[in-house]
C-alpha positions in Angstrom: 111.1 63.6 63.6 111.6 61.7 60.3 112.8 64.9 58.6 115.3 65.7 61.3 116.6 62.1 61.3 117.2 62.3 57.5 118.7 65.8 57.7 115.8 67.3 55.7 114.5 70.8 56.5 111.7 71.3 58.9 111.0 75.1 59.1 108.9 77.2 61.4 108.1 80.6 60.0 105.8 82.0 62.6 103.6 84.8 61.3 101.1 84.8 64.2 103.0 87.0 66.7 102.7 89.9 64.3 98.9 89.8 64.8 99.3 89.6 68.5 101.7 92.6 68.6 99.2 94.6 66.5 96.5 94.2 69.2 98.8 94.7 72.1 100.4 97.8 70.5 97.0 99.4 70.1 96.3 99.1 73.8 99.7 100.5 74.7 98.8 103.6 72.8 95.4 104.0 74.5 95.9 103.9 78.2 92.8 103.1 80.4 92.2 105.5 83.2 90.3 104.8 86.4 87.7 107.3 87.5 86.2 107.3 91.0 82.8 108.7 91.9 80.7 108.8 95.1 78.1 106.0 95.3 76.0 107.3 98.2 74.7 110.5 99.7 77.5 110.5 102.3 80.2 110.6 99.6 82.1 113.8 99.0 83.2 114.7 95.4 86.4 116.2 96.9 87.2 112.9 98.7 86.4 111.1 95.4 89.0 113.3 93.7 91.6 112.5 96.4 91.0 108.8 96.1 91.2 109.0 92.3 94.5 110.9 92.5 95.7 108.4 95.0 94.8 105.5 92.6 96.8 107.2 89.9 99.7 107.6 92.3 99.6 103.9 93.2 99.6 103.1 89.5 102.5 105.4 88.8 104.6 104.0 91.8 103.7 100.4 90.7 104.7 100.9 87.0 101.1 99.8 86.3 101.6 100.1 82.6 103.9 97.1 82.6 101.5 95.2 84.9 98.5 95.8 82.6 100.5 95.1 79.5 101.9 91.8 80.7 98.4 90.5 81.7 96.8 91.8 78.5 99.5 90.2 76.3 99.1 86.9 78.1 95.3 87.1 77.5 95.8 87.8 73.8 98.3 85.0 73.4 96.9 82.3 75.6 93.5 83.3 76.8 94.2 84.5 80.4 96.5 86.7 82.4 96.5 88.1 85.9 97.1 91.3 88.0 97.7 91.2 91.7 97.5 93.8 94.5 100.0 93.9 97.3 100.5 96.0 100.4 103.9 96.9 101.8 105.6 99.4 104.2 106.2 102.8 102.6 109.9 102.6 103.5 112.3 100.7 105.7 111.9 103.2 108.6 108.1 103.8 108.3 105.1 102.2 109.9 102.7 103.5 107.2 101.7 101.0 104.6 101.1 101.6 100.9 99.4 99.7 98.1 101.2 98.4 95.0 100.2 96.5 91.8 102.4 93.6 90.8 102.9 91.5 87.7 102.3 87.8 87.6 104.8 86.7 85.0 103.6 83.1 84.7 99.8 82.9 84.3 100.0 79.1 84.6 101.0 79.5 88.3 97.5 80.8 89.1 94.6 78.4 89.9 91.4 80.4 90.4 87.9 79.2 91.5 86.4 77.7 88.3 82.8 78.3 89.6 83.2 82.1 89.3 80.8 83.4 86.7 81.5 87.1 86.4 83.4 88.3 83.4 86.2 89.6 85.6 86.0 86.6 88.0 85.4 89.0 90.8 83.0 86.5 92.4 85.8 83.8 92.9 85.9 82.4 96.4 89.5 81.1 96.4 92.7 81.2 94.5 96.2 79.5 94.5 99.4 81.1 93.3 102.2 78.6 93.2 106.0 79.0 93.2 108.9 76.7 92.9 112.0 77.4 95.1 115.2 75.5 95.9 115.3 73.2 98.9 118.0 75.5 100.5 115.8 78.5 100.2 112.9 76.5 101.6 114.9 75.5 104.7 116.1 79.1 105.2 112.5 80.5 105.0 110.8 77.7 106.9 113.4 76.1 109.2 110.8 74.1 111.2 109.0 72.8 108.1 109.6 69.4 106.4 109.9 69.7 102.6 107.4 67.6 100.8 109.2 64.7 99.1 108.6 61.7 96.9 108.5 59.4 99.9 105.4 61.2 101.2 103.5 61.2 98.0 100.8 58.6 97.8 99.6 59.0 94.2 100.4 60.6 90.9 98.4 63.7 91.8 101.0 64.7 94.3 103.9 64.6 91.8 103.5 68.3 91.0 104.5 69.3 94.5 108.1 68.4 94.2 111.0 68.4 91.7 114.6 67.2 92.0 116.3 69.7 94.4 113.2 72.0 94.4 110.1 72.4 96.5 106.7 73.9 95.4 104.9 76.2 97.7 101.6 78.0 97.2 99.7 81.1 98.4 96.2 80.1 99.2 93.6 82.9 99.2 90.1 82.2 100.5 87.1 84.5 100.8 84.8 83.6 103.7 81.3 84.8 104.5 80.9 86.3 108.0 77.7 87.3 109.7 77.5 90.7 111.4 75.1 93.3 112.7 75.0 96.9 111.4 73.3 100.0 112.7 72.0 103.3 111.2 72.7 106.1 113.6 70.9 109.4 113.8 73.5 111.4 111.9 73.0 109.2 108.8 76.1 107.0 109.2 76.0 103.2 108.9 78.5 101.2 110.9 79.1 98.0 112.9 76.6 97.7 115.7 79.2 97.4 118.4 81.1 100.3 117.1 77.9 102.4 117.0 77.2 101.6 120.6 80.7 102.7 121.7 80.4 105.9 119.6 77.0 106.8 121.2 78.4 106.3 124.7 81.4 108.4 124.1 79.8 111.2 122.0 79.3 114.5 123.8 75.7 115.7 124.2 76.4 119.3 125.5 77.4 122.4 123.6 80.8 124.0 124.1 81.2 126.2 127.2 83.6 128.9 128.2 85.8 128.8 131.4 83.0 130.5 133.4 80.5 127.9 132.3 78.6 130.1 129.9 77.6 128.1 126.8 79.3 129.3 123.7 77.7 126.9 121.3 74.2 125.3 121.1 73.9 121.8 122.3 74.5 119.1 119.7 71.7 116.6 119.1 72.4 113.3 120.9 73.3 110.3 118.8 71.1 107.3 118.7 70.6 104.1 116.8 67.8 104.5 114.4 67.8 101.0 112.8 69.7 97.8 113.0 69.8 94.6 111.0 71.8 91.4 110.4 73.9 91.2 107.3 76.9 89.4 105.9 80.4 90.6 104.8 83.4 88.9 103.1 86.6 88.2 105.0 89.7 87.3 103.0 92.5 85.2 104.5 95.9 84.1 103.1 97.8 80.9 103.8 101.2 79.8 102.7 101.2 76.0 102.1 103.3 73.2 100.8 102.2 69.8 99.7 101.9 68.5 103.3 101.4 71.4 105.8 100.5 75.0 106.4 103.7 77.1 106.5 102.1 80.5 107.4 98.7 81.8 108.2 95.9 82.5 108.4 96.7 86.2 107.7 93.8 88.6 107.5 93.6 90.7 104.3 92.3 94.2 104.8 90.0 94.2 101.8 86.9 92.3 100.9 88.1 91.2 97.4 90.6 88.6 96.5 93.8 90.6 95.4 94.0 88.6 92.2 92.4 90.1 89.1 91.9 88.1 86.0 92.3 89.4 82.4 90.5 87.0 80.1 90.6 86.4 76.4 87.6 84.9 74.5 85.4 82.9 76.8 83.3 79.9 75.8 81.2 77.3 77.6 81.5 73.9 76.1 79.3 71.3 77.8 79.5 73.1 81.1 83.2 73.6 81.0 84.8 77.0 80.7 87.2 77.3 77.8 89.4 80.4 77.4 91.0 81.2 74.1 93.6 83.6 72.8 93.6 85.5 69.6 95.5 82.9 67.5 93.7 79.8 68.8 91.9 79.0 65.5 94.7 80.1 63.2 97.1 77.5 64.4 96.3 75.0 61.6 96.8 77.6 59.0 100.2 78.4 60.5 101.1 74.7 60.4 100.1 74.4 56.8 102.2 77.5 56.0 105.2 75.9 57.7 104.6 72.7 55.7 104.4 74.4 52.3 107.3 76.7 52.9 109.4 73.7 54.1 108.4 71.8 50.9 109.3 74.7 48.7 112.6 75.2 50.4 113.4 71.5 50.1 112.6 71.5 46.3 114.6 74.6 45.5 117.5 73.5 47.7 117.7 70.0 46.0 117.6 71.5 42.5 121.5 71.9 42.2 122.0 68.5 43.8 120.2 66.3 41.3 121.7 62.8 41.0 124.2 61.7 38.4 123.8 59.0 35.8 126.9 56.7 36.2 127.9 53.1 35.8 129.6 51.1 38.6 132.8 50.9 36.6 133.0 54.7 36.2 133.0 55.3 40.0 134.9 52.2 41.1 137.4 53.1 43.9 135.8 56.6 44.1 132.6 55.6 45.8 133.1 57.6 49.0 133.5 60.8 47.0 130.5 60.2 44.8 128.4 59.2 47.8 128.8 62.7 49.3 128.6 64.6 46.0 125.0 65.7 46.8 125.9 67.3 50.2 129.4 68.6 49.6 130.9 70.9 47.0 134.0 69.2 45.6 136.2 71.1 43.2 136.2 68.1 41.0 134.9 64.5 40.8 137.1 61.6 39.7 135.7 58.9 37.5 137.0 56.0 35.4 136.8 56.4 31.7 135.1 53.3 30.2 135.1 52.8 26.5 131.7 52.9 24.9 130.2 55.1 27.8 129.7 58.8 28.0 131.1 60.6 31.1 128.8 60.8 34.1 126.0 63.3 33.7 123.7 65.1 36.1 120.0 64.6 35.5 117.9 67.7 34.9 116.0 68.7 38.2 112.2 69.0 38.0 111.0 72.6 38.5 109.3 73.3 41.8 105.5 73.0 41.3 103.6 76.3 41.4 101.0 74.7 43.5 103.4 74.7 46.4 103.7 78.5 46.4 100.0 78.9 45.8 99.2 76.8 48.9 101.6 78.8 51.0 99.9 82.0 49.9 96.5 80.4 50.6 97.6 79.6 54.1 98.5 83.3 54.7 95.1 84.3 53.5 93.5 81.8 55.8 95.2 83.3 58.8 94.1 86.8 57.8 90.5 85.6 57.3 90.3 83.7 60.6 91.7 86.7 62.5 89.8 89.3 60.4 93.0 91.3 60.2 94.1 92.2 56.6 96.9 94.3 55.2 95.5 97.8 55.7 94.7 96.9 59.3 98.3 95.6 59.8 99.8 98.9 58.6 100.3 98.0 54.8 99.3 100.5 52.2 95.8 100.1 50.7 93.6 101.9 48.2 92.6 104.4 50.9 94.0 107.9 50.3 92.6 110.1 53.0 93.5 109.8 56.7 89.9 109.3 57.6 89.5 106.4 55.2 92.6 104.7 56.6 91.4 105.2 60.2 88.0 103.7 59.3 89.7 100.7 57.8 91.8 100.2 60.9 88.8 100.6 63.1 87.1 97.8 61.3 90.0 95.5 62.2 90.0 96.8 65.8 86.3 95.8 66.1 87.1 92.1 65.5 89.6 92.1 68.4 87.7 94.5 70.7 86.7 91.5 72.9 90.2 91.5 74.4 90.3 95.3 74.9 86.9 95.2 76.6 87.9 92.4 78.9 91.0 94.4 79.9 88.8 97.4 80.6 86.6 95.2 82.9 89.7 93.9 84.7 91.1 97.4 85.3 87.7 98.5 86.5 87.7 95.6 89.1 91.3 96.6 90.0 89.9 100.1 90.7 87.2 98.6 93.0 89.9 96.6 94.9 92.0 99.7 95.3 89.1 101.9 96.4 88.1 99.2 98.9 91.6 99.0 100.3 92.6 102.7 100.4 90.5 103.7 103.5 91.9 100.6 105.4 95.5 101.0 104.4 95.7 104.8 104.4 93.9 105.0 107.7 96.3 107.4 109.6 96.8 111.1 109.5 99.4 111.7 106.9 100.4 113.6 103.8 99.9 111.6 100.6 101.0 112.3 97.0 98.3 112.5 94.4 98.9 112.1 90.7 97.2 114.5 88.3 96.0 113.8 84.8 98.8 115.9 83.4 101.4 113.7 85.2 102.2 116.3 87.9 102.1 115.6 91.6 100.3 117.4 94.5 100.4 116.6 98.2 97.3 116.7 100.5 96.6 115.9 104.1 94.2 113.1 104.9 92.5 111.9 108.1 93.5 115.0 110.0 91.8 115.6 113.3 90.2 119.1 113.6 87.9 120.9 116.0 84.7 122.4 114.7 83.4 125.8 115.7 80.9 124.2 118.0 83.8 122.5 119.8 83.1 119.0 118.5 85.9 116.9 117.0 85.9 116.0 113.3 88.2 114.4 110.7 89.4 116.5 107.7 89.5 114.5 104.5 88.3 111.4 106.1 88.7 108.7 103.5 86.5 106.2 105.4 83.4 108.4 105.3 81.1 107.6 102.4 81.2 105.0 99.6 83.2 105.5 96.4 83.0 102.1 94.7 81.3 103.6 91.6 84.4 103.0 89.5 84.5 103.5 85.8 87.3 103.1 83.3 87.9 105.4 80.3 90.2 104.5 77.4 92.0 106.9 75.1 95.4 108.3 74.2 97.8 109.3 76.9 98.0 112.9 78.1 101.2 113.4 76.1 99.6 112.0 73.0 96.6 114.3 73.5 99.0 117.3 73.7 100.7 116.4 70.5 97.4 115.8 68.7 96.1 119.2 70.0 99.3 120.9 68.7 98.9 119.2 65.3 95.2 120.2 65.1 96.0 123.8 66.0 98.7 123.8 63.4 96.2 122.7 60.7 93.8 125.3 61.9 96.3 128.1 61.6 96.9 127.2 57.9 93.3 127.9 57.0 92.1 130.7 59.3 92.6 134.4 58.2 96.0 135.8 59.3 94.5 138.2 61.8 93.3 135.3 63.9 96.6 133.4 64.1 97.8 135.4 67.2 94.8 134.0 69.1 95.9 130.4 68.4 99.6 130.8 68.9 99.6 130.6 72.8 97.5 127.4 72.8 99.7 125.9 70.1 102.9 126.7 72.1 101.4 125.3 75.3 100.7 121.9 73.7 104.2 121.4 72.2 105.8 118.3 73.5 109.0 120.0 74.7 110.5 120.3 78.2 110.3 124.1 77.9 106.8 124.3 76.4 105.4 126.1 79.4 108.0 128.9 79.3 107.7 129.2 75.5 104.0 129.5 75.8 104.4 132.4 78.2 106.8 134.1 75.9 104.4 133.7 72.9 101.5 134.9 75.0 103.3 138.1 75.9 104.3 138.7 72.3 100.8 138.0 70.9 99.2 140.3 73.5 101.5 143.1 72.4 100.7 142.3 68.8 97.0 142.2 69.5 97.1 145.8 70.4 97.6 146.6 66.7 95.3 143.9 65.2 92.1 144.7 63.4 88.9 145.2 65.5 87.5 141.8 64.4 90.3 140.0 66.1 90.0 142.1 69.2 86.3 141.4 69.4 86.9 137.7 69.0 89.4 137.9 71.9 87.0 139.9 74.0 84.2 137.4 73.3 86.5 134.5 74.3 87.4 136.3 77.6 83.7 137.0 78.3 82.9 133.3 77.6 85.6 132.3 80.0 84.3 134.6 82.7 80.8 133.3 82.3 82.1 129.7 82.5 84.0 130.5 85.7 80.9 132.1 87.2 78.8 129.0 86.2 81.4 126.8 87.9 81.3 128.8 91.1 77.5 128.8 91.1 77.6 125.0 90.6 79.9 124.6 93.6 77.7 126.8 95.8 74.5 124.9 94.7 76.3 121.6 95.4 77.3 122.8 98.9 73.7 124.0 99.5 72.3 120.6 98.2 74.7 118.8 100.6 73.5 120.9 103.5 69.8 120.3 102.5 70.5 116.6 102.2 72.1 116.4 105.7 69.3 118.5 107.1 66.7 116.1 105.6 68.6 113.1 107.1 68.6 114.8 110.5 64.9 115.6 110.3 64.2 111.9 109.4 66.3 110.8 112.4 64.4 113.1 114.7 61.1 111.8 113.5 62.2 108.2 114.0 63.3 109.1 117.5 59.8 110.6 118.2 58.1 107.5 116.8 60.2 105.3 119.1 59.5 107.4 122.1 62.7 109.4 122.2 62.8 113.1 123.2 62.8 115.6 120.4 66.0 117.6 120.8 66.2 121.3 120.1 67.9 122.1 116.8 71.0 124.4 116.8 70.4 127.5 114.7 73.3 129.2 112.9 73.6 132.9 112.1 71.6 132.6 108.9 68.7 131.2 110.8 69.0 127.7 109.4 
């Protein structure tokens, strides 16, 4: 303030955002991917693939890259950011709902349960998301509500609920614990006890028959409740509130998790209080000192040509105003009175800027680098390393010091995957066609929740997303698919430079397929056809190599088919074991042992 009042420089040369951008840029090049796996014996790997493709489709439709990037950058800068999950109708003329990810641009608008202890705050029991809207918009959205005003406030703690001409509202999310009874039925499914009773009463117990009454299928075993117990589940509700009343709610949320996911920076516990820190927290004093010394150096250098003059009062008499501004204005000439016996006015020699000023500025820069453990080679500057491997190793050392932030983002996206997997069977609960996103950024459509009739006449659901558990969610990090293609093309190019010429035709089709061009697929087919024609005239060694590669591929395909057959057989054996256990339980509890239907193979 003193400097500004005196017109002196007060500079801010902020070097810290460059360190933030370095960490954020690394994550933007290595996209996390959500993987979904079955987590119980009822889970179907094919259903897991459908859910995983649906998760990728939700991310693509939601522009999830910007959602994750915003939350991560906020965590790196200030210590915390947030991701939120929303549901909405698929279109204006549809009753089907879809799931979308949304950005929370202002992390300070979120107030989350401070007693949560998990690293991703997944155990939080409540959360607020505030918003400030105009009074006109408030009256339009809630015509029967009364805006909270200063006259209603009875203490300073209420002052945040109103501003001049504006009103603050908040989403209030709360997770409640609800008691319930569950049942294990004889076909291995676990469901709500009341739903199990309804299913048993409505389930057919006879086999299918023809029109003349002759059985065409063996009788199906009757369903029964094998076990039951009391348990608890989480129910999430949403309210919209102002400072003095509930505007909307409660509204039931379909999932069991709060739809707010936290991305944290560095976390510390200081005397029982949670403290969240960003990357540059401890480097702020070094930045302040750098600003101070650069300001001092600027001021010293700028004042050098404005050194004061040595004059007598008689020499500047009647010219005082001009001489009073001589140090801030460039006059073409200065008038003075010639006084006998005195030399003309002379400027004093300015003192040179002390070298200590520049040394301290450089020391402040080194302090920043040392605190953040990010030095020139890690920031992209040239170092003594020559080989690419040495440069990557040096950069990896710098990445290790900031891996906390990347790891916390991975945890947050993993919890986002759990929230999505929990919501998908409840939102996508009707028979419909859904678009799945593949790893190579192509789309496929598949039918889900389709009613079908089995060969024994019993109804079933094809691609039933609600059958089985799939909350075994993992997150992998690595380059994007397009980056992997480019890296593959570069690797094959390097390989073709060193292999004997007769082997190059074998590598050309793979090289062409991985080119990052719109017509890469067509070009790959052309190259493949040309190389196949050329291979007919290649030496026997190359032909043998190609034959071995085709043989290896055939063996791999056969192994894949065998694995699928074994998996199906294992699934049948597992369900048979479940059925046998259910029958034994029925016998123990006095139930009648049903006759087992036998298929054509005698199973």
